Backbone as a ProteinNet text record, in pm:
[ID]
protein_1_A
[PRIMARY]
MGVFSKVHRFREAGEDVNVFNAEAYGRPVKSLFTSTKVFTLHHHIDITDASGNVEYVAESKFFSLHDKTDVVKASGEWVAHIERKILTLHERHYITMNGGVQFELSNEIMHIIKDITNIEGLGWQLRGNVLGLNFELLDAEGNLIAVISQKMLSIHDKYCIDIYQEEHEDTVVAILVALQHMMRDRAAAASGGSGGGSSSGG
[TERTIARY]
-918.6	-790.6	-679.4	-565.2	-460.1	-385.7	-318.8	-213.1	-66.1	-28.2	89	214.2	256.8	377.8	456.1	603.6	689.9	725.7	712.3	747	639.9	510	409.1	299.1	281.6	228.9	70	18.8	-116	-212.1	-324.3	-443.2	-566.4	-677.7	-809.6	-878.9	-963	-1056.3	-1126.7	-1134.8	-1207.7	-1112.3	-991.5	-897.8	-814.6	-756.8	-673.2	-552.7	-479.6	-366.3	-255.4	-166.3	-51.8	12.3	41.4	105.2	249	308.6	452.9	452.1	348.5	329.9	303.1	226.2	179.8	290.9	364.4	479	586	628.4	715.6	669.2	541.1	491.2	379.1	315	195.1	78.2	-50.8	-161.5	-186.7	-222.6	-262	-379.8	-388	-511.6	-622.8	-591.9	-698.8	-624	-708.6	-662	-749.3	-694.8	-779.5	-729.5	-818.4	-791.4	-836.9	-756.5	-792.8	-818.6	-890.5	-909.4	-921.3	-853.8	-837.7	-916.4	-992.6	-1065.6	-993	-919.7	-812.6	-866	-987.5	-1049.2	-1162.1	-1123.6	-1201.3	-1142.1	-1203.8	-1156.9	-1072.6	-1118.4	-1042.3	-992.5	-857.4	-800.2	-865.1	-947.5	-1024.5	-984.3	-962.6	-933.1	-1019.9	-1098.5	-1173	-1088.6	-1095.8	-1022.6	-1134.2	-1141.8	-1245.2	-1187.9	-1280.3	-1245.1	-1256.1	-1242.1	-1234.9	-1371.9	-1467.1	-1624.7	-1640.1	-1562.8	-1603.7	-1652.7	-1677.7	-1732.5	-1615.1	-1673.8	-1577.1	-1547.5	-1419	-1388.7	-1337.4	-1248.1	-1171.2	-1201.1	-1211.6	-1193.4	-1088.3	-1008.4	-902.2	-933.3	-950.8	-980.7	-874.2	-839.9	-726.2	-785.5	-743.4	-789.9	-737.8	-810.7	-768.1	-680.4	-577.2	-484.2	-416	-387.9	-323.4	-178.7	-100.7	48.9	107.7	59.6	119	44.2	-44.5	-130.3	-193.1	-268.5	-334.9	-438.8	-438.8	-519.4	-565.8	-697.6	-767.7	-806.2	-794.1	-844.4	-949.9	-1063.7	-1170.6	-1226.7	-1289.4	-1336.4	-1496.4	-1531.8	-1669.7	-1779.2	-1756.5	-1853.9	-1846.2	-1738.9	-1724.9	-1615	-1567.1	-1466.6	-1326.6	-1252.5	-1144.2	-1030.6	-931.8	-825.9	-694.3	-684.4	-533.3	-548	-434.6	-411.3	-274.1	-259.1	-148.7	-104.2	27.7	65.2	206.3	225.7	365.6	448.2	573.9	671.9	724.8	734.4	792.6	924.3	1010.5	1134.5	1231.3	1253.3	1329.4	1405	1517	1597.2	1535.2	1447.9	1367.6	1238.8	1157.8	1018.7	965.2	894.7	854.1	713	636.1	493.4	482.5	414.3	391.2	243.2	249.3	117.5	74.6	-49.1	-91	-214.1	-206.5	-319.8	-411	-528.5	-621.8	-578.2	-565.3	-500.4	-374	-322.1	-200.9	-80.2	-58.1	63.3	114.3	234.8	283.5	404.9	409.5	540.6	541.9	661.1	675.7	743.8	719	775.2	885	1017.9	1126	1188.4	1194.4	1259.7	1347.7	1470.4	1557.6	1523.1	1496.9	1438.7	1520.1	1654.4	1733.1	1736.9	1676.5	1658.7	1591.4	1632.9	1557	1497.1	1569.6	1515.5	1451.1	1549.8	1524.8	1483.1	1371.4	1346.9	1334.9	1404.8	1383.2	1327.3	1200.7	1146.4	1134.5	1208.9	1215.4	1078.3	1019.1	911.3	943.1	992.6	1051.5	933.1	961.4	871.7	821.9	811.8	762.5	883.8	990.4	1107.3	1072.4	986.9	932.1	1018.7	1006.4	1056.6	961.2	955.8	883.2	985.5	999	1111.7	1039.3	1085	990	1086.4	1014.7	1081.2	986.7	1031.5	958.5	915.1	1015.1	983.1	880.6	882.9	791.3	664.7	671.2	556.7	505.8	597.9	582.7	659.9	589	647.9	598.6	717.8	699	714.9	608	621.2	669	770.3	832.9	841.1	820.4	824.7	980.3	998.4	1118	1215.8	1136.2	1218.1	1236.4	1189.6	1181.6	1097.5	979.1	873.2	777.1	718.9	635.5	497.3	476.6	335.7	226.1	287.9	194.9	261.7	201.9	266.3	175.8	229.8	149.7	199.1	104.2	121.1	36.2	112.4	30.3	13.9	-111.9	-130.5	-71.9	-11.7	56.3	-46.7	-24.7	-101	-238.2	-272.6	-410.4	-450.1	-550.4	-566.2	-645.6	-685.6	-744.1	-663	-538.5	-416.7	-456.4	-465.7	-511.6	-393.4	-432.1	-337.2	-401.4	-334.9	-368.5	-290.1	-339.4	-272.5	-300.5	-200.2	-225.5	-154.5	-244.2	-220.8	-180.9	-69.2	-18.8	-23.3	-32.9	-63	-171.2	-284	-401.3	-422.7	-355.7	-373.9	-307.1	-239.6	-186.9	-272.2	-378	-444.4	-461.9	-511.7	-532.1	-397.5	-280	-165.3	-114.2	-131.9	-103.5	-178.2	-310.1	-381	-329.6	-288.2	-241.6	-123.6	-27.3	100.8	67.8	-13.9	-53.2	-93.8	-181.4	-221	-120.1	-25.3	105.3	186	195.4	282	209.6	75.1	10	49.8	32	70.8	219.9	320.1	451.4	486	410.8	433.6	366.7	252.5	179.9	276.6	323.1	409.2	548.2	586.3	730.9	698.6	591.8	554.5	526.8	457.4	420.1	545.7	655.5	789.1	854.2	850	930	875.2	749.1	689.8	666.8	704.2	698.7	556.1	489.5	347.7	340.2	214.9	196.1	158.4	171.5	117.1	-23.4	-110.3	-252.8	-286.5	-196.2	-245.5	-221.3	-238.1	-211.6	-82.5	-19.2	113.6	143.2	41.9	55.7	57.8	24.6	12.2	-109.1	-98.3	-213.5	-330
-1608.8	-1682.6	-1602.4	-1572	-1499.1	-1580.5	-1507.3	-1589.1	-1583.5	-1694.6	-1673.4	-1720.6	-1606.2	-1638.9	-1530.6	-1550.9	-1442.5	-1393.1	-1475.5	-1435.6	-1356.6	-1428.8	-1364	-1310.6	-1180.4	-1122.4	-1085.2	-1117	-1088.1	-1150.9	-1084.5	-1150.1	-1104.2	-1173	-1135	-1024.3	-963.2	-884.8	-974.3	-939	-1036.4	-1123.9	-1139.8	-1221.2	-1122.6	-1190.7	-1113.6	-1078.6	-973.8	-923.6	-1031.8	-1034.3	-1131.2	-1122.5	-1235.5	-1239.2	-1175.3	-1199.9	-1142.2	-1009.5	-951.8	-803.6	-733.6	-814.8	-758.6	-757	-856.9	-868.1	-763.2	-727	-638.3	-493.4	-478.4	-326.4	-286.6	-388.9	-361.9	-377.3	-349.2	-367	-232	-244.5	-108.6	-47.1	94.2	152.2	131.7	106.2	76.5	-12.2	-101.3	-180	-152.6	-147.4	-148.7	-269.9	-301.4	-419.4	-373	-411.1	-389.9	-516.9	-484.9	-585.3	-520.5	-551.3	-493.4	-564.8	-511	-561.8	-558.2	-664.4	-669.6	-684.1	-730.8	-761.3	-665	-531.1	-423.8	-317.8	-228	-126.6	-31.8	-15.6	69.6	-11.5	32.1	-29.2	19.5	-61.1	-19.1	-97.2	-16.2	-66.1	-28	-123.7	-98.2	-106	-9.3	-26.8	-19.5	-120.3	-155.1	-157.2	-136.6	-152.1	-314.4	-338.4	-473	-557.5	-467.9	-533.8	-541	-491.3	-497.5	-382.6	-273.1	-148.6	-62.6	-31.6	42.1	183.1	223.7	349.6	432.4	375.1	453.6	383.3	451.1	381.1	454.4	382	415	393.1	480.5	454.2	505.8	414.9	469.6	478.1	575.3	595.2	484.6	431.5	327.6	372.7	309.5	340.3	487.1	523.7	634.1	611.2	685.8	662.5	678.1	771.6	827.6	751.2	668.9	582.3	673.8	770	853.8	814.3	823.9	749.3	866.4	842.4	943.5	842	900.6	830.9	902.5	855.3	922.4	840.1	923.6	836.9	797	713.5	639.9	761.5	867	981.5	1063.2	1036.2	1100.8	1220.5	1255.7	1354.2	1294	1376.6	1364.4	1352.9	1260.4	1247.3	1267.1	1215.3	1230.3	1194.5	1251	1224.2	1155.4	1056.2	995.7	981.8	998.9	991.7	924	841.1	776.4	846.8	884.8	923.3	817.9	847.7	746.3	792	701.4	726.8	763.3	685.8	715.2	576.5	589.2	473.7	444.4	513.9	496.6	485.1	391.5	390.3	521.3	609.9	730.6	756.3	776.3	808.2	938	1043	1173.4	1167.6	1224.2	1223.4	1364.9	1400	1535.4	1506.5	1553.7	1515.8	1637.2	1619.5	1703.7	1808.6	1928.5	2030.5	2082.6	2005.9	2080.2	2004.5	1919.2	1852.7	1762.9	1793.3	1716.4	1630.6	1509.1	1423.2	1330	1246.6	1136	1021.3	891.9	777.9	745.5	721.5	699.7	574.5	469.8	336.9	296.5	266.5	208	80.6	54.7	-69.1	-179.6	-172.2	-293.4	-357	-308.6	-391.9	-492.7	-618.8	-743.9	-792.9	-803.6	-859.5	-753.7	-660.3	-550	-434.5	-360.6	-236.6	-120.7	-21.2	115.4	219.7	250.6	355.8	494.8	589.9	728.7	787.8	860.1	941.5	1078.9	1135.6	1263.2	1385.3	1463.8	1567	1550	1423.9	1400.8	1358	1302.7	1256.5	1109.2	1050.2	918.2	815.9	683.9	569.8	454.9	392.6	252.6	148.8	64.2	-37.3	-167.9	-242.4	-353.5	-486.8	-610.1	-728.9	-784.2	-771.9	-810.7	-957.2	-1050.1	-1191.9	-1225.4	-1153	-1170.9	-1094.4	-982	-908.1	-833.1	-793.9	-700.1	-577.1	-471.8	-330.7	-251.8	-193.4	-96.1	42.5	135.8	276.2	359.2	426.8	498.2	667.4	730.6	865.7	915.7	1051.8	1116.4	1070.9	1052.9	1011.8	848.9	778.2	639.7	572.3	643	576.5	512	406.3	314.9	395.6	410.1	475.4	362.8	251.5	142.7	29.4	-84.1	-220	-255.1	-268.1	-310.8	-464.2	-545.1	-686.5	-731.4	-792.7	-830.5	-978.6	-1018.1	-1163.5	-1217.5	-1360.4	-1418.5	-1484.8	-1500.8	-1578.1	-1538.3	-1430.2	-1382.3	-1290.6	-1331.9	-1264.2	-1139.3	-1112.5	-997	-893.1	-926.5	-829.5	-767.7	-867.4	-814	-768.5	-658.3	-601.2	-594.9	-593.8	-561.5	-444.6	-348	-231.5	-216.5	-232.9	-194.3	-69.1	28.8	174.1	218	264	279.2	444.8	526.2	658.8	712.3	707.2	727.3	854.1	958.6	1101.3	1106.8	990.7	996.1	898.5	854.1	768.7	795.7	924.7	936.5	929.4	981.5	984.5	828.1	735.1	607.5	537.7	561.4	510.2	546	666	717.2	631.1	618.6	553.7	415.5	353.4	205.3	201	295.9	261.8	282.2	378.7	395.6	277.8	199.8	89.4	-24.6	-37.1	-148.9	-129.5	-3.6	20.2	-18.8	29.4	-7.5	-153.5	-240.7	-378.4	-446.4	-388.9	-452.3	-436.2	-313	-275.8	-355.9	-371.5	-458.4	-597.5	-653.6	-795.2	-795.8	-702.3	-705.2	-682.8	-604	-592.3	-732	-786.1	-915.1	-1025.4	-1022.3	-1121.2	-1089.3	-966.1	-921.6	-869.9	-823.1	-781	-622	-580.4	-441.4	-355.5	-431.9	-352.9	-358.9	-433.6	-441.3	-564.3	-642.6	-762.4	-741.3	-839.3	-839.1	-849.4	-791.6	-783.9	-929.6	-1010.4	-1136.6	-1251.7	-1232.8	-1354.7	-1441.5	-1546.2	-1649.3	-1660.8
1462.6	1482.7	1396.9	1469.5	1403.2	1297.9	1225.6	1130.3	1202.5	1253.7	1334.3	1243.7	1185.5	1085.7	1109.3	1126.4	1128.8	993.6	870.9	748	678.9	680.3	611.5	706.5	737.1	846.6	799.4	684.4	648.1	713.3	738.1	796	740	740.5	689.2	799	746.7	831.5	920.5	1055.8	1154.3	1226.2	1168.5	1239.6	1334.5	1446.4	1545.7	1489.2	1551.2	1510.6	1510	1413.6	1425.8	1539.2	1618.6	1745.5	1735.1	1627.1	1615.3	1595.9	1519.5	1511.1	1649.2	1728.4	1867.7	1952.7	1930.9	2036.1	1997.4	1863.8	1819	1837.6	1807.7	1790.7	1887.3	1949.1	2038.6	1926.4	1993.4	1909.5	1839.9	1704.4	1639.8	1687.3	1664.9	1700.8	1610.5	1472.8	1382	1281.4	1209.6	1098.4	982.2	865.6	736.6	645.7	542.5	455.2	317.6	217.2	84	-17.4	-116.3	-210	-346.1	-444.4	-571.2	-665.1	-742.1	-851.5	-980.7	-1018.3	-1130.6	-1265.2	-1284.3	-1421.8	-1442.5	-1435.7	-1458.7	-1544.8	-1611.4	-1702.8	-1628.1	-1497.9	-1413	-1297	-1253.2	-1147.5	-1028.3	-940.6	-846.8	-712.4	-595.8	-489.1	-364.9	-308.3	-190.3	-73	31.8	166.3	261.9	351.6	430.7	574.6	666.5	819.9	838.9	978.6	1024.3	995.9	980.3	966.1	828.8	733.9	595.8	537.5	631.7	576.3	485.6	381	281.3	341.4	364.5	424.9	322.7	215.1	115.2	-11.1	-133	-257.9	-341.2	-419.9	-505.8	-646.5	-734	-874.1	-974.2	-1056.4	-1155.2	-1300.9	-1376.6	-1506.4	-1600.9	-1691.6	-1764.1	-1883.1	-1923	-2006.9	-1992.8	-1870	-1828.9	-1821.6	-1900.4	-1910.5	-1763.1	-1695.6	-1559.1	-1455.8	-1485.5	-1379.1	-1279.3	-1333.3	-1245.5	-1158.3	-1026.4	-929	-843.4	-809.9	-698.8	-577.1	-457	-339.8	-279.5	-242.2	-187	-68.8	19	142.9	75.6	149.1	119.5	120.2	201.8	200.5	86.2	-5.4	-129.3	-106.4	-7.3	32.8	-32.5	-101.3	-184.7	-74.6	-90.9	0.5	-66.9	-201.9	-245.7	-396.4	-467.1	-599	-625	-690.6	-707.8	-861.9	-899.7	-1027.6	-1032.7	-1130.7	-1165.2	-1253.5	-1214.9	-1300.9	-1396.1	-1531.8	-1609.6	-1654	-1724.1	-1778.9	-1670.9	-1566.2	-1453.4	-1420.5	-1340.9	-1293.8	-1162.1	-1099.9	-981.4	-1001.8	-914.5	-916	-843.5	-896.1	-848.5	-852.6	-754.3	-746.6	-670.8	-729.6	-669.9	-617.1	-478	-403.4	-380.2	-402.9	-338.6	-257.1	-132.8	-41.9	-40.9	3.4	44.9	142.3	106.7	202.5	142.2	29	-35.9	-15.8	72.9	117	-2.8	-41.4	-153.9	-110.8	-158.3	-121.6	-247.8	-244.2	-347.9	-292.8	-344.2	-307.8	-423.2	-371.6	-459.4	-411.8	-518.8	-482.3	-593.6	-556.3	-640.1	-695.6	-815.3	-889.2	-873.4	-852.1	-848.7	-716.6	-610.9	-488.2	-499.8	-435	-458.1	-342.5	-229.5	-108.7	-15.8	17.8	117.6	35.5	62.8	-12.1	94	57.6	146.9	46.1	62.6	-17.3	63.8	7.5	74.2	40.7	133.3	120.5	120.5	20	6.8	14.6	95.5	134.6	265.4	324.3	475	555.2	493.8	563.8	626.7	572.5	626	535.7	578	512.1	515.8	400.1	396.2	377.7	477.3	479.4	454.7	346.8	325.1	306.2	306.3	275.2	167.5	34.9	-80.6	-70.8	-25.2	-19.5	86.1	194.7	296.5	279.8	197.4	155.7	274.4	346.4	467.7	472	515.3	503.5	632.1	692	798.9	753	798.5	762.2	881	861.9	979	951	1064.9	1055.1	1046.9	1059.6	1047.6	1159.3	1275.1	1397.3	1413.2	1314.4	1319.1	1394.5	1436.7	1509	1400	1453.9	1354.7	1339.9	1219.4	1170.4	1143.8	1066	1018.8	975.7	981.9	923.5	808.6	696.5	576.3	536.3	516.9	477.7	359.4	271.7	140.4	158.6	109	108.7	-36.4	-21.3	-121.3	-201.7	-330.4	-424.2	-427.6	-429.1	-436	-561.8	-634.4	-772.9	-740.8	-603	-563.9	-507.5	-487.9	-439.6	-318.2	-207.5	-71.1	10.4	98.8	188.8	322.1	419.4	569.1	618.2	673.4	726	868.2	954	1094.5	1119.1	1173	1183	1339.7	1363.7	1493.8	1531.1	1440.8	1444.5	1369.1	1432.3	1353.7	1303.4	1349.7	1294.6	1150.2	1123.3	972.4	877	924.8	847.4	695.4	677.3	527.8	438.6	502.9	434.7	427.1	520.9	513.8	400.3	381.3	285.1	152.5	117.8	-3.3	-22.1	69.2	56.2	23.1	83.6	50.9	-91.2	-122	-274	-376.8	-337.8	-426.8	-422.5	-318.4	-290.3	-367.3	-372.9	-443.6	-590	-639.5	-784.2	-818.1	-729.7	-751.9	-748.9	-665.6	-647.3	-777.4	-818.2	-931.9	-1060.5	-1076.7	-1185.2	-1189.6	-1064.5	-1064.9	-1095.4	-1058.6	-1088.4	-1250.7	-1300.5	-1433.2	-1524.8	-1485.3	-1550	-1538.3	-1413.6	-1408.3	-1495.6	-1518.8	-1609.1	-1745.5	-1783.3	-1922.4	-1961.3	-1837.8	-1879.8	-1886.4	-1882.3	-1913.3	-1797.6	-1686.2	-1549.8	-1508.5	-1590.1	-1562.8	-1471	-1421.5	-1348.1	-1194.4	-1129.8	-986.9	-951.7	-838.9	-803.2	-725.9	-711.4	-636.4	-733.9	-848.8	-920.8	-899.9	-961.6	-915.8	-995.2
[MASK]
++++++++++++++++++++++++++++++++++++++++++++++++++++++++++++++++++++++++++++++++++++++++++++++++++++++++++++++++++++++++++++++++++++++++++++++++++++++++++++++++++++++++++++++++++++++++++++++++++++++++++

């Protein structure tokens, strides 16, 4: 059974595509789901398919000032390395992909309701609604690559990713992991925390 909401588009693995997403964008070619283990020494994210099989794992170093994170496939193949830039008026995360492609996510931290995160080096944009916790990833021509939706009030920091351009799957996963870290850091800053909790609260 789908989650039929225009505001909050998140759905659990095994549920059908949100009908409003399907009407707006069509059915995705693939969907992935994440669950973050927030009470561990390492910030750990499992990214699974619709059947719950782990396809990617993201692991962050504990007490890393630059929030260094590596993304690998379940097979062990390295996918991407992510680092946060500190002491800047923008939220910035640098990503290096397997194969050498490099890009960065840059977001003005004063945006409240509507977020536009430029993905410099690719020419892509991540357009989001922080209140609805929904994000659209667009390529340089404005074509939809993926829709990312976050679950509200979950201590496990869950996301659903509907992918429309499957050839960019690894890059979408790396961007998703960076986005989760940005949302977590923003929530921690708003609450006066240190960035070690869930971005959804609860």
